[in-house]
Structure formats: C-alpha cells, structure tokens
N, C-alpha and C positions, 0 to 999 in steps of 0.2 A: 589321496588329493586328485582334482579329476583338472582337464584338460583345460587351458581357456578359449580358446578357438571351439573344440566341438563337445566341452563339458564332460567325453568321456572318460575313465579311468586312464594314470597317467603311465608309460611306458620308461622303467630307468634307462635304460638307453636313449630314450630321448625327450627324459624331465627337463623342463615342466610343461611338455608334450604328452600326444598318444603315440605319435608316429613323424615319418622326415615330413609327410604332407602338408601336417598341421604348425609341425617348426617353419615349414617354406611358409605357407600360407602368411603369419606371425613377421616373417623375414619380409615378404612382402608388400605387407602393411607398413611394417617399420620405414621400408626404404621409400614407399610413394611414396608418405608423406604424415596419412593415415594417424598418425599417433602423436604425432606434433601439437603442442599447446597453444591457443593463438594468443599474440600480444597484442598491445597496443601500445606500446614501446616506441614514442618514437626511433629513438636509435634503432633498436632492432628493425623496424623496416627497413632505414639509411641500408644498414647492412644488406639485409638484404636483396635491394636493390642492386646493390654495389655489385652482390655476389653474380647475382643472376648477369649482368652487362658485363664482366670479366669472364660468362663462363660461355657467351655471345661470341665475345672476341675472342676468343682462344678458337669458335668452333667453325669463324670465318675461314683459317688457314685452309693453304693446302696440303694435304697429310704428306 
C-alpha cells in the first residue's frame, strides 16, 4: 500500500500514511475543506450561509 500524500510505502503506525507528517497534511486538507464535494443543492447553500452567519454572530461576542 502506498501513502496517498507522497506515494511512499506506508508505515504500520501511521497507516494509510507513511509518516506523521503525511497524516498531518491530510488532516489539514480535510479541515480546510480541500476534500469537500461541491453541491448545487439550494438547501445546502442555505445551510452553509446559516452556519457562517452563526459563526460570525458568536465570534463578535467578547470573551
């Protein structure tokens, strides 16, 4: 099995990756939305807008 990030052979402790670095690269891509599948469903767009507005409302509060 090869690492999906760098194509080197995988290491058992980090499978399916070859190292902690490649696992972290994958996690960063996932968190940033790089793996998201685009949707043209209007309901998905509305939910996304609502989620962003909620985040913005909550971030405006003092800590």
